[in-house]
N, CA, C and O atoms as a DFTB+ gen file, in Angstrom:
660 C
 N C O
     1  1      69.641      61.039      98.500
     2  2      70.727      60.818      97.583
     3  2      71.261      62.160      97.119
     4  3      70.511      63.108      96.888
     5  1      72.500      62.208      96.997
     6  2      73.170      63.425      96.643
     7  2      73.428      63.460      95.154
     8  3      73.885      62.465      94.592
     9  1      73.145      64.590      94.484
    10  2      73.415      64.727      93.051
    11  2      74.583      65.677      92.865
    12  3      74.796      66.629      93.616
    13  1      75.303      65.364      91.844
    14  2      76.458      66.188      91.521
    15  2      76.234      66.854      90.179
    16  3      75.511      66.332      89.330
    17  1      76.839      67.981      89.994
    18  2      76.689      68.713      88.744
    19  2      77.277      67.939      87.563
    20  3      76.812      68.093      86.434
    21  1      78.270      67.127      87.805
    22  2      78.885      66.404      86.690
    23  2      78.103      65.135      86.334
    24  3      78.432      64.497      85.334
    25  1      77.088      64.744      87.103
    26  2      76.219      63.610      86.748
    27  2      75.221      64.081      85.691
    28  3      74.347      64.901      85.971
    29  1      75.361      63.555      84.480
    30  2      74.469      63.947      83.388
    31  2      73.779      62.694      82.893
    32  3      74.336      61.599      82.976
    33  1      72.547      62.852      82.368
    34  2      71.778      61.719      81.837
    35  2      70.392      62.193      81.455
    36  3      70.070      63.375      81.580
    37  1      69.575      61.266      80.988
    38  2      68.221      61.582      80.588
    39  2      67.265      61.161      81.681
    40  3      67.424      60.120      82.318
    41  1      66.285      61.987      81.872
    42  2      65.240      61.617      82.821
    43  2      64.232      60.747      82.095
    44  3      64.216      60.698      80.865
    45  1      63.413      60.079      82.836
    46  2      62.392      59.212      82.269
    47  2      61.428      60.010      81.391
    48  3      61.009      59.515      80.344
    49  1      61.075      61.205      81.780
    50  2      60.164      62.043      80.996
    51  2      60.796      62.416      79.670
    52  3      60.105      62.410      78.651
    53  1      62.073      62.738      79.638
    54  2      62.754      63.070      78.391
    55  2      62.757      61.875      77.434
    56  3      62.544      62.041      76.233
    57  1      62.992      60.700      77.952
    58  2      62.998      59.486      77.126
    59  2      61.602      59.240      76.557
    60  3      61.479      58.902      75.379
    61  1      60.548      59.398      77.357
    62  2      59.175      59.186      76.884
    63  2      58.787      60.194      75.802
    64  3      58.128      59.835      74.826
    65  1      59.190      61.440      75.971
    66  2      58.893      62.457      74.954
    67  2      59.610      62.126      73.651
    68  3      59.022      62.244      72.576
    69  1      60.862      61.717      73.734
    70  2      61.627      61.353      72.541
    71  2      60.992      60.158      71.834
    72  3      60.914      60.140      70.606
    73  1      60.543      59.172      72.584
    74  2      59.895      57.987      72.004
    75  2      58.572      58.360      71.329
    76  3      58.231      57.812      70.281
    77  1      57.832      59.291      71.931
    78  2      56.562      59.734      71.345
    79  2      56.811      60.433      70.014
    80  3      56.119      60.163      69.033
    81  1      57.773      61.309      69.976
    82  2      58.099      62.023      68.734
    83  2      58.565      61.034      67.665
    84  3      58.148      61.144      66.512
    85  1      59.404      60.087      68.014
    86  2      59.884      59.078      67.087
    87  2      58.726      58.222      66.558
    88  3      58.688      57.914      65.367
    89  1      57.805      57.843      67.403
    90  2      56.644      57.028      67.002
    91  2      55.758      57.780      66.018
    92  3      55.289      57.204      65.037
    93  1      55.530      59.053      66.272
    94  2      54.713      59.859      65.355
    95  2      55.386      59.931      63.986
    96  3      54.707      59.826      62.964
    97  1      56.669      60.103      63.948
    98  2      57.408      60.143      62.682
    99  2      57.331      58.821      61.929
   100  3      57.128      58.810      60.715
   101  1      57.490      57.721      62.631
   102  2      57.432      56.394      61.998
   103  2      56.031      56.129      61.449
   104  3      55.895      55.583      60.354
   105  1      54.993      56.505      62.187
   106  2      53.624      56.315      61.704
   107  2      53.355      57.131      60.438
   108  3      52.672      56.660      59.529
   109  1      53.881      58.330      60.380
   110  2      53.723      59.156      59.179
   111  2      54.386      58.524      57.971
   112  3      53.813      58.519      56.882
   113  1      55.576      57.994      58.145
   114  2      56.287      57.332      57.055
   115  2      55.548      56.068      56.629
   116  3      55.482      55.775      55.435
   117  1      54.994      55.314      57.572
   118  2      54.240      54.101      57.241
   119  2      53.004      54.449      56.402
   120  3      52.659      53.712      55.479
   121  1      52.342      55.557      56.715
   122  2      51.187      55.994      55.934
   123  2      51.574      56.339      54.508
   124  3      50.843      56.027      53.568
   125  1      52.719      56.982      54.346
   126  2      53.212      57.303      53.009
   127  2      53.570      56.046      52.228
   128  3      53.373      55.993      51.014
   129  1      54.089      55.043      52.906
   130  2      54.449      53.795      52.234
   131  2      53.206      53.126      51.662
   132  3      53.250      52.592      50.554
   133  1      52.099      53.145      52.398
   134  2      50.850      52.573      51.898
   135  2      50.365      53.295      50.663
   136  3      49.913      52.658      49.711
   137  1      50.449      54.607      50.660
   138  2      50.045      55.401      49.494
   139  2      50.957      55.092      48.310
   140  3      50.485      55.014      47.175
   141  1      52.230      54.918      48.551
   142  2      53.174      54.601      47.477
   143  2      52.857      53.243      46.860
   144  3      52.959      53.079      45.645
   145  1      52.479      52.278      47.677
   146  2      52.124      50.954      47.161
   147  2      50.880      51.048      46.284
   148  3      50.826      50.433      45.220
   149  1      49.876      51.817      46.725
   150  2      48.660      52.000      45.925
   151  2      48.986      52.677      44.599
   152  3      48.500      52.262      43.547
   153  1      49.800      53.706      44.653
   154  2      50.163      54.432      43.429
   155  2      50.924      53.521      42.463
   156  3      50.725      53.604      41.252
   157  1      51.781      52.667      42.981
   158  2      52.524      51.739      42.130
   159  2      51.569      50.752      41.458
   160  3      51.759      50.406      40.292
   161  1      50.547      50.298      42.180
   162  2      49.560      49.390      41.601
   163  2      48.770      50.049      40.497
   164  3      48.525      49.440      39.456
   165  1      48.365      51.298      40.712
   166  2      47.627      52.047      39.683
   167  2      48.520      52.250      38.462
   168  3      48.068      52.087      37.329
   169  1      49.754      52.597      38.683
   170  2      50.693      52.816      37.585
   171  2      50.913      51.536      36.781
   172  3      50.979      51.576      35.553
   173  1      51.025      50.415      37.464
   174  2      51.216      49.134      36.776
   175  2      49.999      48.804      35.906
   176  3      50.151      48.371      34.764
   177  1      48.804      49.008      36.441
   178  2      47.585      48.737      35.675
   179  2      47.475      49.660      34.467
   180  3      47.067      49.224      33.391
   181  1      47.835      50.931      34.635
   182  2      47.801      51.875      33.517
   183  2      48.779      51.444      32.416
   184  3      48.461      51.527      31.229
   185  1      49.943      50.995      32.809
   186  2      50.933      50.534      31.840
   187  2      50.421      49.307      31.097
   188  3      50.562      49.212      29.877
   189  1      49.826      48.365      31.831
   190  2      49.278      47.170      31.189
   191  2      48.154      47.540      30.224
   192  3      48.082      47.000      29.120
   193  1      47.279      48.457      30.633
   194  2      46.175      48.887      29.770
   195  2      46.713      49.578      28.519
   196  3      46.212      49.342      27.420
   197  1      47.714      50.418      28.673
   198  2      48.327      51.102      27.533
   199  2      48.942      50.105      26.564
   200  3      48.760      50.222      25.352
   201  1      49.670      49.125      27.090
   202  2      50.282      48.106      26.241
   203  2      49.214      47.293      25.514
   204  3      49.366      46.966      24.337
   205  1      48.130      46.967      26.225
   206  2      47.041      46.208      25.605
   207  2      46.388      47.016      24.482
   208  3      46.117      46.478      23.409
   209  1      46.139      48.287      24.721
   210  2      45.534      49.141      23.695
   211  2      46.450      49.243      22.475
   212  3      45.974      49.186      21.342
   213  1      47.745      49.390      22.691
   214  2      48.689      49.447      21.572
   215  2      48.706      48.132      20.794
   216  3      48.800      48.131      19.567
   217  1      48.615      47.018      21.516
   218  2      48.567      45.708      20.874
   219  2      47.315      45.596      20.002
   220  3      47.378      45.073      18.889
   221  1      46.185      46.082      20.502
   222  2      44.943      46.005      19.738
   223  2      44.992      46.916      18.503
   224  3      44.431      46.573      17.462
   225  1      45.649      48.057      18.610
   226  2      45.839      48.913      17.430
   227  2      46.615      48.138      16.368
   228  3      46.252      48.155      15.192
   229  1      47.671      47.469      16.781
   230  2      48.473      46.691      15.833
   231  2      47.643      45.572      15.206
   232  3      47.756      45.318      14.007
   233  1      46.811      44.903      16.005
   234  2      45.963      43.833      15.471
   235  2      44.936      44.399      14.487
   236  3      44.648      43.777      13.464
   237  1      44.390      45.568      14.792
   238  2      43.386      46.170      13.915
   239  2      43.978      46.592      12.566
   240  3      43.238      46.786      11.601
   241  1      45.297      46.733      12.494
   242  2      45.930      47.038      11.214
   243  2      45.759      45.893      10.223
   244  3      45.834      46.097       9.011
   245  1      45.525      44.668      10.749
   246  2      45.337      43.527       9.858
   247  2      43.914      43.447       9.296
   248  3      43.651      42.666       8.381
   249  1      42.997      44.254       9.842
   250  2      41.618      44.289       9.353
   251  2      41.547      45.240       8.168
   252  3      42.062      46.356       8.223
   253  1      40.905      44.788       7.098
   254  2      40.741      45.627       5.919
   255  2      40.040      46.931       6.301
   256  3      39.083      46.921       7.075
   257  1      40.511      48.031       5.768
   258  2      39.969      49.363       6.065
   259  2      38.450      49.404       5.923
   260  3      37.766      49.990       6.762
   261  1      37.918      48.786       4.869
   262  2      36.469      48.813       4.617
   263  2      35.664      48.031       5.651
   264  3      34.454      48.222       5.766
   265  1      36.330      47.146       6.407
   266  2      35.620      46.276       7.351
   267  2      35.836      46.631       8.818
   268  3      35.374      45.903       9.697
   269  1      36.517      47.716       9.098
   270  2      36.784      48.084      10.499
   271  2      35.511      48.304      11.305
   272  3      35.512      48.100      12.519
   273  1      34.446      48.708      10.666
   274  2      33.202      49.026      11.365
   275  2      32.124      47.948      11.171
   276  3      30.961      48.153      11.519
   277  1      32.527      46.805      10.615
   278  2      31.581      45.750      10.265
   279  2      31.681      44.595      11.252
   280  3      32.775      44.195      11.649
   281  1      30.519      44.061      11.647
   282  2      30.491      42.884      12.516
   283  2      31.177      41.725      11.815
   284  3      30.916      41.457      10.642
   285  1      32.056      41.036      12.537
   286  2      32.758      39.867      11.998
   287  2      32.940      38.877      13.141
   288  3      33.812      39.055      13.992
   289  1      32.117      37.837      13.156
   290  2      32.192      36.850      14.237
   291  2      32.930      35.590      13.822
   292  3      32.955      34.613      14.570
   293  1      33.540      35.598      12.624
   294  2      34.281      34.430      12.152
   295  2      35.708      34.794      11.713
   296  3      36.335      34.040      10.970
   297  1      36.213      35.928      12.163
   298  2      37.560      36.367      11.762
   299  2      38.584      35.287      12.102
   300  3      38.450      34.572      13.095
   301  1      39.596      35.186      11.267
   302  2      40.648      34.195      11.488
   303  2      41.303      34.395      12.851
   304  3      41.525      33.436      13.590
   305  1      41.605      35.638      13.170
   306  2      42.189      35.954      14.476
   307  2      41.034      36.103      15.475
   308  3      40.264      37.060      15.402
   309  1      40.922      35.159      16.397
   310  2      39.786      35.119      17.326
   311  2      39.634      36.409      18.125
   312  3      38.513      36.802      18.450
   313  1      40.736      37.070      18.446
   314  2      40.654      38.295      19.249
   315  2      40.010      39.450      18.487
   316  3      39.634      40.455      19.091
   317  1      39.878      39.317      17.154
   318  2      39.273      40.378      16.344
   319  2      37.824      40.076      15.950
   320  3      37.222      40.825      15.180
   321  1      37.273      38.998      16.467
   322  2      35.853      38.722      16.241
   323  2      35.056      39.741      17.036
   324  3      35.290      39.941      18.228
   325  1      34.100      40.388      16.353
   326  2      33.464      41.530      16.986
   327  2      32.036      41.738      16.481
   328  3      31.650      41.275      15.409
   329  1      31.279      42.453      17.300
   330  2      29.948      42.921      16.935
   331  2      30.022      44.439      16.871
   332  3      30.460      45.088      17.820
   333  1      29.590      45.002      15.743
   334  2      29.643      46.453      15.560
   335  2      28.239      46.996      15.315
   336  3      27.410      46.343      14.681
   337  1      27.988      48.182      15.817
   338  2      26.688      48.831      15.628
   339  2      26.903      50.323      15.437
   340  3      27.791      50.924      16.040
   341  1      26.074      50.903      14.588
   342  2      26.110      52.343      14.369
   343  2      25.544      53.026      15.612
   344  3      24.389      52.802      15.975
   345  1      26.358      53.858      16.264
   346  2      25.905      54.515      17.492
   347  2      25.630      55.996      17.291
   348  3      24.875      56.590      18.061
   349  1      26.223      56.602      16.279
   350  2      25.930      57.987      15.930
   351  2      25.685      58.019      14.426
   352  3      26.594      57.767      13.635
   353  1      24.457      58.327      14.040
   354  2      24.067      58.217      12.642
   355  2      24.196      59.519      11.865
   356  3      23.496      59.706      10.870
   357  1      25.050      60.402      12.281
   358  2      25.274      61.659      11.562
   359  2      25.975      61.372      10.241
   360  3      26.957      60.632      10.210
   361  1      25.481      61.950       9.151
   362  2      26.104      61.695       7.853
   363  2      27.487      62.344       7.760
   364  3      28.336      61.902       6.985
   365  1      27.708      63.397       8.556
   366  2      29.016      64.055       8.505
   367  2      30.051      63.380       9.402
   368  3      31.249      63.634       9.273
   369  1      29.587      62.518      10.311
   370  2      30.526      61.865      11.218
   371  2      29.899      60.608      11.829
   372  3      29.655      60.583      13.036
   373  1      29.634      59.570      11.040
   374  2      29.065      58.348      11.611
   375  2      30.073      57.645      12.521
   376  3      31.266      57.581      12.224
   377  1      29.560      57.117      13.639
   378  2      30.404      56.421      14.612
   379  2      29.858      55.017      14.814
   380  3      28.669      54.832      15.072
   381  1      30.734      54.036      14.695
   382  2      30.385      52.641      14.933
   383  2      31.112      52.178      16.193
   384  3      32.315      52.394      16.337
   385  1      30.384      51.548      17.095
   386  2      30.991      50.981      18.296
   387  2      31.131      49.485      18.090
   388  3      30.165      48.803      17.749
   389  1      32.329      48.982      18.298
   390  2      32.617      47.566      18.088
   391  2      33.079      46.936      19.398
   392  3      34.005      47.413      20.055
   393  1      32.400      45.850      19.750
   394  2      32.730      45.130      20.972
   395  2      33.185      43.729      20.588
   396  3      32.464      43.024      19.882
   397  1      34.346      43.318      21.030
   398  2      34.827      41.970      20.715
   399  2      33.869      40.907      21.266
   400  3      33.214      41.109      22.289
   401  1      33.805      39.780      20.568
   402  2      32.978      38.666      21.030
   403  2      33.468      38.229      22.409
   404  3      32.662      37.911      23.283
   405  1      34.775      38.214      22.605
   406  2      35.358      37.882      23.908
   407  2      36.256      39.045      24.336
   408  3      37.458      39.019      24.074
   409  1      35.689      40.071      24.997
   410  2      36.473      41.271      25.305
   411  2      37.392      41.135      26.522
   412  3      38.220      42.012      26.767
   413  1      37.258      40.055      27.281
   414  2      38.027      39.910      28.523
   415  2      39.413      39.365      28.243
   416  3      39.575      38.352      27.563
   417  1      40.416      40.057      28.781
   418  2      41.805      39.629      28.668
   419  2      42.411      39.658      30.066
   420  3      42.310      40.662      30.771
   421  1      43.036      38.561      30.463
   422  2      43.689      38.477      31.773
   423  2      45.176      38.799      31.606
   424  3      45.868      38.165      30.809
   425  1      45.656      39.779      32.353
   426  2      47.079      40.121      32.373
   427  2      47.564      40.041      33.810
   428  3      47.151      40.828      34.661
   429  1      48.436      39.090      34.070
   430  2      48.965      38.880      35.417
   431  2      47.840      38.764      36.447
   432  3      47.927      39.315      37.545
   433  1      46.794      38.046      36.078
   434  2      45.677      37.817      36.985
   435  2      44.669      38.947      37.073
   436  3      43.679      38.826      37.794
   437  1      44.893      40.046      36.356
   438  2      43.960      41.177      36.376
   439  2      43.109      41.142      35.122
   440  3      43.643      41.001      34.022
   441  1      41.786      41.268      35.262
   442  2      40.927      41.275      34.075
   443  2      40.825      42.666      33.448
   444  3      40.585      43.656      34.139
   445  1      41.010      42.722      32.134
   446  2      40.861      43.942      31.349
   447  2      39.844      43.669      30.246
   448  3      39.810      42.572      29.688
   449  1      39.022      44.656      29.933
   450  2      38.086      44.576      28.810
   451  2      38.482      45.630      27.792
   452  3      39.044      46.667      28.143
   453  1      38.185      45.358      26.529
   454  2      38.513      46.329      25.503
   455  2      37.393      46.403      24.472
   456  3      36.619      45.461      24.299
   457  1      37.326      47.521      23.808
   458  2      36.395      47.750      22.712
   459  2      36.949      48.914      21.899
   460  3      37.942      49.533      22.281
   461  1      36.297      49.205      20.771
   462  2      36.767      50.348      20.000
   463  2      35.618      50.979      19.244
   464  3      34.570      50.368      19.034
   465  1      35.844      52.222      18.841
   466  2      34.901      52.912      17.965
   467  2      35.635      53.277      16.683
   468  3      36.823      53.598      16.687
   469  1      34.887      53.219      15.587
   470  2      35.403      53.642      14.286
   471  2      34.556      54.830      13.839
   472  3      33.347      54.704      13.640
   473  1      35.196      55.967      13.685
   474  2      34.506      57.194      13.285
   475  2      34.958      57.576      11.881
   476  3      36.153      57.722      11.625
   477  1      34.001      57.737      10.978
   478  2      34.318      58.172       9.620
   479  2      34.614      59.668       9.661
   480  3      33.912      60.425      10.333
   481  1      35.629      60.084       8.959
   482  2      36.037      61.482       8.927
   483  2      35.693      62.083       7.560
   484  3      36.016      61.517       6.516
   485  1      35.030      63.240       7.596
   486  2      34.674      63.973       6.371
   487  2      35.893      64.782       5.945
   488  3      36.030      65.956       6.288
   489  1      36.761      64.138       5.201
   490  2      38.038      64.742       4.839
   491  2      37.898      65.867       3.811
   492  3      38.636      66.851       3.869
   493  1      36.968      65.731       2.880
   494  2      36.830      66.760       1.849
   495  2      35.889      67.899       2.260
   496  3      35.716      68.860       1.510
   497  1      35.281      67.794       3.447
   498  2      34.473      68.884       3.992
   499  2      33.158      69.124       3.290
   500  3      32.619      70.227       3.373
   501  1      32.614      68.128       2.596
   502  2      31.348      68.319       1.889
   503  2      30.120      68.021       2.753
   504  3      28.992      68.069       2.263
   505  1      30.331      67.715       4.026
   506  2      29.210      67.461       4.940
   507  2      28.799      66.006       5.028
   508  3      27.868      65.672       5.761
   509  1      29.479      65.131       4.291
   510  2      29.158      63.709       4.337
   511  2      30.449      62.900       4.371
   512  3      31.278      62.985       3.466
   513  1      30.601      62.111       5.440
   514  2      31.780      61.255       5.558
   515  2      31.518      59.968       4.792
   516  3      30.531      59.277       5.044
   517  1      32.389      59.656       3.872
   518  2      32.244      58.474       3.037
   519  2      33.577      57.745       3.032
   520  3      34.609      58.318       2.686
   521  1      33.545      56.465       3.423
   522  2      34.808      55.739       3.540
   523  2      35.500      55.556       2.194
   524  3      36.727      55.460       2.147
   525  1      34.751      55.507       1.112
   526  2      35.373      55.335      -0.207
   527  2      35.938      56.642      -0.754
   528  3      37.011      56.648      -1.358
   529  1      35.238      57.726      -0.552
   530  2      35.673      59.010      -1.100
   531  2      36.689      59.688      -0.172
   532  3      37.726      60.166      -0.632
   533  1      36.392      59.731       1.129
   534  2      37.276      60.450       2.067
   535  2      38.476      59.609       2.495
   536  3      39.591      60.121       2.603
   537  1      38.249      58.332       2.734
   538  2      39.358      57.424       3.023
   539  2      40.058      57.632       4.348
   540  3      41.259      57.379       4.445
   541  1      39.344      58.090       5.387
   542  2      39.974      58.280       6.689
   543  2      38.997      57.894       7.798
   544  3      37.839      58.312       7.798
   545  1      39.484      57.089       8.741
   546  2      38.696      56.701       9.911
   547  2      39.541      56.925      11.165
   548  3      40.756      56.728      11.173
   549  1      38.857      57.337      12.203
   550  2      39.505      57.487      13.511
   551  2      39.121      56.281      14.348
   552  3      37.941      55.945      14.449
   553  1      40.106      55.628      14.948
   554  2      39.861      54.493      15.827
   555  2      40.200      54.887      17.257
   556  3      41.305      55.348      17.543
   557  1      39.238      54.700      18.146
   558  2      39.452      54.936      19.579
   559  2      39.368      53.589      20.281
   560  3      38.288      53.004      20.369
   561  1      40.491      53.092      20.779
   562  2      40.542      51.815      21.479
   563  2      40.475      52.112      22.969
   564  3      41.309      52.843      23.503
   565  1      39.476      51.538      23.638
   566  2      39.284      51.784      25.066
   567  2      39.494      50.497      25.843
   568  3      38.931      49.455      25.507
   569  1      40.298      50.578      26.873
   570  2      40.556      49.449      27.771
   571  2      40.024      49.849      29.145
   572  3      40.322      50.937      29.637
   573  1      39.237      48.967      29.761
   574  2      38.700      49.238      31.104
   575  2      39.096      48.111      32.048
   576  3      39.299      46.968      31.639
   577  1      39.200      48.471      33.317
   578  2      39.508      47.492      34.352
   579  2      39.017      48.039      35.681
   580  3      38.733      49.230      35.812
   581  1      38.920      47.151      36.666
   582  2      38.541      47.555      38.012
   583  2      39.799      47.566      38.862
   584  3      40.483      46.552      38.999
   585  1      40.089      48.710      39.421
   586  2      41.253      48.850      40.283
   587  2      40.912      48.254      41.641
   588  3      40.030      48.753      42.340
   589  1      41.605      47.194      42.011
   590  2      41.267      46.482      43.244
   591  2      41.609      47.280      44.505
   592  3      40.950      47.115      45.532
   593  1      42.613      48.127      44.445
   594  2      42.979      48.903      45.637
   595  2      42.016      50.056      45.875
   596  3      41.633      50.320      47.015
   597  1      41.622      50.744      44.806
   598  2      40.752      51.910      44.950
   599  2      39.286      51.551      44.787
   600  3      38.409      52.380      45.032
   601  1      39.012      50.307      44.371
   602  2      37.640      49.824      44.197
   603  2      36.837      50.700      43.228
   604  3      35.697      51.066      43.510
   605  1      37.436      51.027      42.100
   606  2      36.750      51.856      41.116
   607  2      37.121      51.380      39.707
   608  3      38.158      50.751      39.496
   609  1      36.252      51.696      38.762
   610  2      36.494      51.330      37.375
   611  2      37.347      52.405      36.724
   612  3      37.054      53.597      36.828
   613  1      38.386      51.980      36.064
   614  2      39.301      52.880      35.366
   615  2      39.246      52.570      33.874
   616  3      38.887      51.463      33.472
   617  1      39.601      53.547      33.067
   618  2      39.666      53.298      31.629
   619  2      40.768      54.137      31.000
   620  3      41.181      55.171      31.526
   621  1      41.224      53.653      29.860
   622  2      42.266      54.336      29.105
   623  2      41.874      54.228      27.632
   624  3      41.483      53.154      27.174
   625  1      41.974      55.320      26.893
   626  2      41.630      55.323      25.466
   627  2      42.808      55.824      24.654
   628  3      43.367      56.885      24.930
   629  1      43.177      55.043      23.644
   630  2      44.194      55.458      22.682
   631  2      43.500      55.702      21.346
   632  3      42.590      54.966      20.966
   633  1      43.928      56.718      20.653
   634  2      43.328      57.083      19.380
   635  2      44.373      57.013      18.279
   636  3      45.521      57.418      18.463
   637  1      43.956      56.492      17.133
   638  2      44.818      56.465      15.967
   639  2      43.947      56.742      14.744
   640  3      42.725      56.604      14.783
   641  1      44.599      57.128      13.679
   642  2      43.905      57.376      12.416
   643  2      44.280      56.254      11.453
   644  3      45.417      55.784      11.432
   645  1      43.310      55.843      10.669
   646  2      43.532      54.775       9.694
   647  2      43.087      55.260       8.323
   648  3      41.966      55.741       8.162
   649  1      43.966      55.135       7.339
   650  2      43.642      55.587       5.988
   651  2      43.346      54.394       5.079
   652  3      43.779      53.269       5.331
   653  1      42.613      54.672       4.041
   654  2      42.321      53.664       3.019
   655  2      43.603      53.452       2.212
   656  3      44.323      54.396       1.886
   657  1      43.858      52.193       1.904
   658  2      44.975      51.919       1.017
   659  2      46.168      51.559       1.695
   660  3      47.188      51.302       1.055
């Protein structure tokens, strides 16, 4: 067969090389898409945990300042029924850990658990934190969940200060 200089086209090898390069590029983009989906799931869970922690801070505002660190299993608001225990017995900074009677909350089918600590603050600096004299407590609300995509336990803690009165 005779070839002419004006006959132009792609050879089979050129087409195969182009297809290989295109396939490698598409596979790379597909890998990034999977990572983006995982990141979006983590971000959604973090947002839900943050919203839940903020909601619990608002609910804890309804608890009398003097009772934030006290076990209450008959509270009117069922979500605030809790068991509290002194976990750090330092007179300058006592810490109480409070676990709700029912700490599990389902959000869009995902289980979240929550708890909080109440830390007395020695506001006057005399070496002894007293809720009546100093009138300041730090609340750390912690929300935990298991990330189904990464198969690991995650947690988020929000902190607020609560004053007497």
